Each structure stands twice: as structure tokens, then as C-alpha cells.
MILO-119776 format. One record per residue (C-alpha): residue number from 1; residue in one letter; x, y, z. Coordinates in nm, 3 decimals. Each point is the difference from the previous one (the first is absolute). Layout:
<k->NUM r->a u->X v->Y w->Z>
...
//
This chain:
<k->1 r->m u->-0.850 v->2.235 w->0.518>
<k->2 r->t u->0.177 v->0.145 w->0.304>
<k->3 r->a u->0.331 v->-0.169 w->0.075>
<k->4 r->a u->-0.021 v->-0.238 w->0.294>
<k->5 r->a u->0.219 v->0.135 w->0.280>
<k->6 r->l u->0.259 v->-0.240 w->0.138>
<k->7 r->t u->-0.003 v->-0.062 w->0.374>
<k->8 r->a u->0.318 v->0.005 w->0.207>
<k->9 r->d u->-0.004 v->-0.381 w->0.012>
<k->10 r->e u->-0.040 v->-0.018 w->-0.379>
<k->11 r->i u->0.289 v->0.240 w->-0.054>
<k->12 r->e u->0.219 v->-0.229 w->0.209>
<k->13 r->r u->-0.133 v->-0.317 w->-0.165>
<k->14 r->y u->0.062 v->0.129 w->-0.354>
<k->15 r->a u->0.317 v->0.197 w->0.077>
<k->16 r->r u->0.208 v->-0.196 w->-0.254>
<k->17 r->h u->-0.251 v->0.093 w->-0.271>
<k->18 r->i u->-0.036 v->0.363 w->0.101>
<k->19 r->v u->0.376 v->0.058 w->-0.008>
<k->20 r->l u->0.004 v->-0.102 w->-0.366>
<k->21 r->p u->-0.030 v->0.321 w->-0.206>
<k->22 r->e u->-0.195 v->-0.190 w->-0.267>
<k->23 r->v u->-0.266 v->-0.102 w->0.255>
<k->24 r->g u->0.008 v->0.243 w->0.292>
<k->25 r->g u->-0.300 v->0.096 w->0.207>
<k->26 r->a u->-0.214 v->0.069 w->-0.306>
<k->27 r->g u->0.061 v->-0.346 w->-0.143>
<k->28 r->q u->-0.074 v->-0.161 w->0.334>
<k->29 r->q u->-0.327 v->0.190 w->0.017>
<k->30 r->r u->-0.090 v->-0.133 w->-0.345>
<k->31 r->l u->0.067 v->-0.351 w->0.125>
<k->32 r->k u->-0.222 v->0.065 w->0.301>
<k->33 r->q u->-0.284 v->0.118 w->-0.224>
<k->34 r->a u->0.037 v->-0.282 w->-0.253>
<k->35 r->r u->-0.250 v->-0.280 w->-0.050>
<k->36 r->v u->0.154 v->-0.313 w->-0.155>
<k->37 r->l u->-0.188 v->-0.315 w->-0.097>
<k->38 r->v u->0.204 v->-0.322 w->0.012>
<k->39 r->i u->-0.136 v->-0.299 w->-0.191>
<k->40 r->g u->0.097 v->-0.315 w->0.185>
<k->41 r->a u->0.151 v->-0.048 w->0.344>
<k->42 r->g u->0.230 v->-0.277 w->-0.120>
<k->43 r->g u->0.361 v->-0.024 w->-0.112>
<k->44 r->l u->0.012 v->0.336 w->-0.177>
<k->45 r->g u->-0.263 v->0.174 w->0.211>
<k->46 r->a u->0.179 v->-0.081 w->0.325>
<k->47 r->p u->0.312 v->0.217 w->-0.054>
<k->48 r->v u->-0.208 v->0.264 w->-0.179>
<k->49 r->l u->-0.230 v->0.036 w->0.300>
<k->50 r->e u->0.283 v->-0.011 w->0.253>
<k->51 r->y u->0.215 v->0.264 w->-0.169>
<k->52 r->l u->-0.287 v->0.233 w->-0.090>
<k->53 r->a u->-0.125 v->-0.016 w->0.358>
<k->54 r->a u->0.350 v->0.063 w->0.133>
<k->55 r->a u->0.039 v->0.289 w->-0.246>
<k->56 r->g u->-0.306 v->0.171 w->0.146>
<k->57 r->v u->-0.265 v->-0.051 w->-0.267>
<k->58 r->g u->-0.318 v->0.123 w->0.167>
<k->59 r->t u->-0.249 v->-0.256 w->-0.132>
<k->60 r->l u->0.063 v->-0.347 w->-0.138>
<k->61 r->g u->-0.277 v->-0.205 w->-0.159>
<k->62 r->v u->0.059 v->-0.376 w->-0.003>
<k->63 r->v u->-0.186 v->-0.227 w->-0.243>
<k->64 r->d u->0.016 v->-0.377 w->0.059>
<k->65 r->d u->-0.261 v->-0.271 w->0.044>
<k->66 r->d u->0.235 v->-0.275 w->0.120>
<k->67 r->t u->0.108 v->-0.130 w->0.341>
<k->68 r->v u->0.355 v->-0.048 w->0.126>
<k->69 r->s u->0.140 v->-0.351 w->-0.052>
<k->70 r->l u->0.324 v->-0.150 w->0.126>
<k->71 r->s u->0.138 v->-0.018 w->-0.355>
<k->72 r->n u->-0.039 v->0.380 w->-0.031>
<k->73 r->l u->0.251 v->0.076 w->0.274>
<k->74 r->q u->0.311 v->-0.077 w->-0.208>
<k->75 r->r u->-0.053 v->0.330 w->-0.184>
<k->76 r->q u->-0.303 v->0.189 w->0.135>
<k->77 r->v u->0.188 v->0.157 w->0.287>
<k->78 r->i u->-0.279 v->0.227 w->0.118>
<k->79 r->h u->-0.171 v->-0.311 w->0.140>
<k->80 r->g u->0.122 v->-0.232 w->0.276>
<k->81 r->t u->-0.048 v->-0.348 w->0.134>
<k->82 r->d u->-0.248 v->0.136 w->0.252>
<k->83 r->t u->-0.223 v->0.137 w->-0.279>
<k->84 r->v u->-0.036 v->-0.324 w->-0.199>
<k->85 r->g u->-0.370 v->-0.040 w->-0.077>
<k->86 r->m u->-0.072 v->0.372 w->0.039>
<k->87 r->l u->-0.124 v->0.212 w->-0.288>
<k->88 r->k u->0.303 v->0.156 w->-0.168>
<k->89 r->t u->-0.161 v->0.343 w->0.012>
<k->90 r->h u->-0.041 v->-0.026 w->0.377>
<k->91 r->s u->0.349 v->-0.142 w->0.052>
<k->92 r->a u->0.152 v->0.277 w->-0.212>
<k->93 r->k u->-0.197 v->0.268 w->0.185>
<k->94 r->a u->0.129 v->-0.124 w->0.335>
<k->95 r->a u->0.359 v->-0.005 w->-0.128>
<k->96 r->i u->-0.028 v->0.352 w->-0.140>
<k->97 r->a u->-0.133 v->0.125 w->0.336>
<k->98 r->r u->0.318 v->-0.133 w->0.162>
<k->99 r->i u->0.219 v->0.168 w->-0.264>
<k->100 r->n u->-0.171 v->0.338 w->-0.001>
<k->101 r->p u->-0.315 v->0.081 w->0.197>
<k->102 r->n u->-0.032 v->0.325 w->-0.197>
<k->103 r->t u->-0.097 v->-0.189 w->-0.316>
<k->104 r->t u->-0.370 v->-0.067 w->-0.053>
<k->105 r->v u->-0.075 v->-0.340 w->-0.155>
<k->106 r->e u->-0.313 v->-0.063 w->-0.205>
<k->107 r->t u->-0.065 v->-0.370 w->-0.062>
<k->108 r->h u->-0.180 v->-0.132 w->-0.307>
<k->109 r->t u->-0.051 v->-0.372 w->0.046>
<k->110 r->f u->-0.129 v->-0.095 w->-0.341>
<k->111 r->r u->0.124 v->-0.084 w->-0.349>
<k->112 r->l u->0.024 v->0.284 w->-0.248>
<k->113 r->t u->-0.221 v->-0.024 w->-0.307>
<k->114 r->a u->-0.066 v->0.223 w->-0.298>
<k->115 r->d u->-0.319 v->0.111 w->0.180>
<k->116 r->n u->0.142 v->0.102 w->0.339>
<k->117 r->a u->0.355 v->0.109 w->-0.091>
<k->118 r->p u->-0.068 v->0.347 w->-0.148>
<k->119 r->d u->-0.193 v->0.130 w->0.302>
<k->120 r->l u->0.265 v->-0.130 w->0.240>
<k->121 r->v u->0.295 v->0.131 w->-0.202>
<k->122 r->a u->-0.161 v->0.345 w->-0.024>
<k->123 r->r u->0.019 v->0.034 w->0.381>
<k->124 r->y u->0.381 v->-0.006 w->-0.002>
<k->125 r->d u->0.282 v->0.210 w->-0.147>
<k->126 r->i u->0.231 v->-0.282 w->-0.110>
<k->127 r->v u->-0.040 v->-0.375 w->-0.047>
<k->128 r->v u->0.271 v->-0.262 w->0.054>
<k->129 r->d u->-0.073 v->-0.338 w->-0.157>
<k->130 r->g u->0.144 v->-0.304 w->0.174>
<k->131 r->s u->-0.250 v->-0.249 w->-0.140>
<k->132 r->d u->0.110 v->-0.341 w->-0.124>
<k->133 r->n u->-0.232 v->-0.061 w->-0.296>
<k->134 r->f u->-0.059 v->0.158 w->-0.338>
<k->135 r->e u->-0.376 v->0.037 w->0.045>
<k->136 r->t u->0.044 v->0.234 w->0.296>
<k->137 r->r u->0.287 v->0.186 w->-0.167>
<k->138 r->y u->-0.215 v->0.090 w->-0.300>
<k->139 r->v u->-0.291 v->0.103 w->0.223>
<k->140 r->v u->0.227 v->0.224 w->0.209>
<k->141 r->a u->0.176 v->0.152 w->-0.301>
<k->142 r->d u->-0.327 v->0.077 w->-0.179>
<k->143 r->a u->-0.151 v->0.157 w->0.313>
<k->144 r->c u->0.307 v->0.216 w->0.061>
<k->145 r->a u->0.000 v->0.117 w->-0.362>
<k->146 r->s u->-0.369 v->0.089 w->0.006>
<k->147 r->e u->0.022 v->0.175 w->0.339>
<k->148 r->r u->0.330 v->0.173 w->-0.086>
<k->149 r->r u->0.198 v->-0.147 w->0.288>
<k->150 r->p u->0.371 v->-0.085 w->-0.024>
<k->151 r->l u->0.069 v->-0.374 w->0.027>
<k->152 r->v u->0.321 v->-0.157 w->0.128>
<k->153 r->h u->-0.001 v->-0.349 w->-0.149>
<k->154 r->a u->0.231 v->-0.292 w->0.074>
<k->155 r->a u->0.021 v->-0.374 w->-0.055>
<k->156 r->v u->0.232 v->-0.274 w->0.122>
<k->157 r->g u->0.073 v->-0.361 w->-0.086>
<k->158 r->r u->0.263 v->-0.242 w->0.130>
<k->159 r->f u->0.311 v->0.224 w->-0.004>
<k->160 r->d u->-0.111 v->0.293 w->-0.218>
<k->161 r->g u->-0.211 v->0.310 w->0.043>
<k->162 r->s u->-0.115 v->0.311 w->-0.182>
<k->163 r->v u->-0.129 v->0.344 w->0.097>
<k->164 r->t u->-0.156 v->0.285 w->-0.197>
<k->165 r->v u->-0.217 v->0.309 w->0.053>
<k->166 r->l u->-0.310 v->0.054 w->-0.214>
<k->167 r->k u->-0.151 v->0.343 w->-0.069>
<k->168 r->p u->-0.172 v->-0.048 w->-0.339>
<k->169 r->f u->-0.231 v->0.296 w->0.066>
<k->170 r->e u->0.293 v->0.244 w->-0.029>
<k->171 r->d u->0.242 v->0.098 w->-0.274>
<k->172 r->g u->0.372 v->-0.060 w->0.029>
<k->173 r->k u->0.281 v->0.250 w->-0.046>
<k->174 r->d u->-0.019 v->-0.062 w->-0.375>
<k->175 r->g u->-0.363 v->0.114 w->-0.005>
<k->176 r->k u->-0.127 v->-0.346 w->-0.084>
<k->177 r->p u->-0.239 v->-0.200 w->0.223>
<k->178 r->n u->0.170 v->-0.221 w->0.257>
<k->179 r->p u->-0.039 v->-0.376 w->-0.050>
<k->180 r->g u->-0.240 v->-0.212 w->0.201>
<k->181 r->y u->0.000 v->-0.357 w->0.127>
<k->182 r->r u->-0.151 v->-0.133 w->-0.322>
<k->183 r->d u->0.290 v->0.147 w->-0.195>
<k->184 r->l u->0.227 v->-0.231 w->0.199>
<k->185 r->f u->-0.238 v->-0.297 w->-0.001>
<k->186 r->p u->-0.271 v->0.038 w->-0.266>
<k->187 r->e u->-0.181 v->-0.309 w->0.126>
<k->188 r->p u->0.042 v->-0.259 w->0.276>
<k->189 r->p u->0.210 v->-0.307 w->-0.077>
<k->190 r->p u->-0.191 v->-0.324 w->-0.063>
<k->191 r->s u->-0.124 v->-0.171 w->0.314>
<k->192 r->g u->0.268 v->-0.224 w->0.151>
<k->193 r->l u->0.289 v->0.151 w->-0.198>
<k->194 r->v u->0.138 v->0.204 w->0.291>
<k->195 r->p u->0.024 v->-0.215 w->0.315>
<k->196 r->s u->-0.102 v->0.145 w->0.335>
<k->197 r->c u->0.244 v->0.047 w->0.286>
<k->198 r->a u->-0.154 v->-0.308 w->0.163>
<k->199 r->e u->0.086 v->-0.202 w->-0.310>
<k->200 r->a u->0.337 v->0.148 w->-0.097>
<k->201 r->g u->0.124 v->0.134 w->0.334>
<k->202 r->v u->0.142 v->0.342 w->0.085>
<k->203 r->l u->0.298 v->0.105 w->0.210>
<k->204 r->g u->-0.136 v->0.184 w->0.301>
<k->205 r->a u->0.256 v->0.282 w->0.005>
<k->206 r->l u->-0.076 v->0.077 w->-0.366>
<k->207 r->t u->-0.343 v->0.133 w->0.095>
<k->208 r->g u->0.168 v->0.222 w->0.257>
<k->209 r->v u->0.230 v->0.155 w->-0.261>
<k->210 r->v u->-0.275 v->0.059 w->-0.255>
<k->211 r->g u->-0.263 v->0.112 w->0.252>
<k->212 r->t u->0.242 v->0.249 w->0.151>
<k->213 r->l u->0.065 v->0.140 w->-0.348>
<k->214 r->q u->-0.376 v->0.047 w->-0.035>
<k->215 r->a u->-0.011 v->0.187 w->0.331>
<k->216 r->m u->0.283 v->0.223 w->-0.123>
<k->217 r->e u->-0.189 v->0.083 w->-0.321>
<k->218 r->a u->-0.314 v->0.083 w->0.201>
<k->219 r->i u->0.198 v->0.233 w->0.227>
<k->220 r->k u->0.151 v->0.172 w->-0.305>
<k->221 r->l u->-0.346 v->0.053 w->-0.147>
<k->222 r->i u->-0.136 v->0.142 w->0.326>
<k->223 r->t u->0.290 v->0.236 w->0.072>
<k->224 r->g u->0.072 v->0.094 w->-0.361>
<k->225 r->i u->0.368 v->-0.095 w->0.014>
<k->226 r->g u->0.208 v->-0.189 w->-0.253>
<k->227 r->e u->-0.116 v->-0.159 w->-0.324>
<k->228 r->p u->-0.270 v->-0.267 w->0.039>
<k->229 r->l u->0.015 v->-0.310 w->-0.220>
<k->230 r->v u->-0.256 v->0.132 w->-0.250>
<k->231 r->g u->0.054 v->-0.163 w->-0.339>
<k->232 r->r u->0.282 v->-0.207 w->0.147>
<k->233 r->l u->-0.008 v->-0.358 w->0.123>
<k->234 r->l u->0.263 v->-0.077 w->0.264>
<k->235 r->l u->0.107 v->-0.364 w->-0.010>
<k->236 r->y u->0.178 v->-0.171 w->0.290>
<k->237 r->d u->0.188 v->-0.328 w->-0.035>
<k->238 r->a u->0.071 v->-0.114 w->0.355>
<k->239 r->l u->0.235 v->-0.287 w->-0.093>
<k->240 r->a u->0.222 v->0.227 w->-0.211>
<k->241 r->a u->-0.044 v->0.299 w->0.236>
<k->242 r->r u->-0.081 v->0.211 w->-0.305>
<k->243 r->f u->-0.244 v->0.279 w->-0.077>
<k->244 r->d u->-0.099 v->0.087 w->-0.357>
<k->245 r->t u->-0.244 v->0.262 w->-0.129>
<k->246 r->i u->-0.196 v->-0.016 w->-0.322>
<k->247 r->r u->-0.208 v->0.282 w->-0.144>
<k->248 r->y u->-0.346 v->-0.054 w->-0.144>
<k->249 r->k u->-0.247 v->0.231 w->-0.173>
<k->250 r->r u->-0.366 v->0.045 w->-0.073>
<k->251 r->s u->-0.113 v->-0.239 w->-0.271>
//
């Protein structure tokens, strides 16, 4: 594929990226060409979408079948009081247009299932999962594995969050296959064991921290810089202001 030339306005917009030797013009062009699918336009999806749009990702797909409610606004900062009642996909698209009109937004206003996920995932280069339920997480992880698409996964609850990158279709530096989502969570927890955010609560700024980490991992994958969190689970304890990393392997 021919590299997408940057316009004069884009060079000015992304100047702080381009001056970084690790990114430069070539990395910014890769961002411009990239197609990223974001699952959920909620607490995690909001900062992911905002920062990927601001970074210059060329195409963002947004999957969400919900509408904006007043109780969302404490953490889902891509939406506003004036968009309450609007489809989240439409609200997010309007916000992204304000952030960066160069980013194309493709809206998918439906719930992902095992039947429709593989075809949708195959249309994108990278998937970022900001869903809030185990059923969707397994569907997304299985589709990404089968379609050989990197997955940036995260989860939050109350005051804690976690982030990892899944590429089970590739081998690691040790020559062994990378782990997948089912190596972390072989099966969903029993129904009712893990309370939802509506039941247990979640600190709004926590989703900003974790979602921004997801955006950072996606940018690393696109530009080829740094070491993505493959085989590593980054844990964030907001109350203790502490990050820990645990390694995990293929079962």
C-alpha cells in the first residue's frame, strides 16, 4: 500500500509526533492509514476514541448499541449533556469530528455476536475492547484470534483496572505461541459473581487512566514502537497509585 501523504495542515497538527524520532513522518503515515475497531463507546471507549482520533488514526470503527444516559456522563467523557438520549455511536462520531475532521468514523450500532464479529473484525487492522461484559469479551477475543487481528483488552471495576495485548496467532521471542484471552480466563465467572459497574460503582477517572493506556498500546502496535503488553497483564490500583505487571503464558 502506498504511504498516505501528509498535508501541510496534518504536518502542523501532528508536529509533536513527527518530531519524535521513534514516530516521525513514517509513523504518522502509518497512523493515517490505520483502521482501528473500538468495541464500546463507554467509559473505556471514550478516551480510546478521543486519543486515537487526536493521534491521527485514519479510520475508527465504533461498535455500540446503547444510547447516552445521564448516568454515563460521570465517566464517558466523549458524550455530553446535550447528547443524552442519542445513540452512543452517533454521539461519539460527532465528538470525533470536532476533535479531528481528518478521521473517518464508521458506526456499527448493534451488539456483537459470534456470528457477526469475525466479518466485522476482519475489516480492521487492530481491535480495542472496551466492553463491560464477559460474553462480549469472549466473542471479541475469539474473533480476533481467528481473523489474526491484535486485540488491546482492558477491564475496570470500582478502583482497579487491567490492560493487556493479545496476539495468540503469533509466536513470542521465545519461539512459543503467544497466550490468548482464554489463557487468562479459561471460562466466564458464574453469573452474578462479578457485579456490574451499575451495581458496584466505578470511579470515573479510573476509566480515563485505563482507556488512555489502551490507546497508547494501540498506537505502539500501529507505529511499531516500544514493547506492547503481549503476555503481560498490567494492573492498576487507583487507591494505592500503584502499577504492577504479571506475566502469563499459553496454557
